[in-house]
C-alpha positions, 0 to 999 in steps of 0.5 A: 180799824184793829181797835174799831173792829174790837170795839164792835165785838165788845158792844155786840157781846154786851148787847147778846147778854142784855135783857130784852128792851123795847124799840123805843127804848133802844132808839132813844138811847141810840139817839141819845148816843149819837147826838151827843158826839163831837161829829153830830155838833159838827154836822149840824154846825155844817148845816148851819154854815151851809144856810147861812151862805144860801142867804144871798142866793134868796135874798134873805128872804122870809121863807129862807128864815122860816127854813131854819127856823122850823127844822131847828123847832121840828129837831129841838122839839123831838129831842126833848122827849128823847132826852126825857126818856133816857133822863127819867130811866137813868134816874130811876136806874141811879135810885134803885141802885143807891136803894140796893146799897143802902139795904145791902151793906155787905154787897150790891146784887151784880144784876142791879149792875145795868138797870139804865137799860131796862124798860120803865115797867121793870124799874117801877116793880123794882122801886116798889120793891125797895119801897116796901122794904123801907115800909117794913124796916119803918114799921119795925123801927129798924133804923138800918142795917149796922154792924150789930144786924149785918155782923162785921165786913170781911175786911174788917180786923177790929170785927174779927173774934179773937 
């Protein structure tokens, strides 16, 4: 129980420091976290086995088949939206993180480390800010931050003055 309690405490501390997230964002992240666990898969498999075992009781009739077909269709339909929401947010966050690394070779802003937890409006605003930076660089014919622009990195002994 000690490890589980410390995990809950760690999760509570992380949640306390996060930016506020919309209800659907929190719900989709929670659903994605729980539906991806082995126990959830085993539970779904148990439901299928139980349904199959009830076949002889119902004479394998059309209603018996319709129950599983309808249930799985509804679950699949809803899961598609949850998965797409998580995927869109994760992809946007990953792109912004890459943009940050490219824009700042001397180190990324640490505030961008948990972008996947932000709402879509904030992610879009950040994406647009980086798009403006790219447009500005293209307009000035800037090829990017190189050693001649950013200076030598602190770990680069070759860049040190003699």
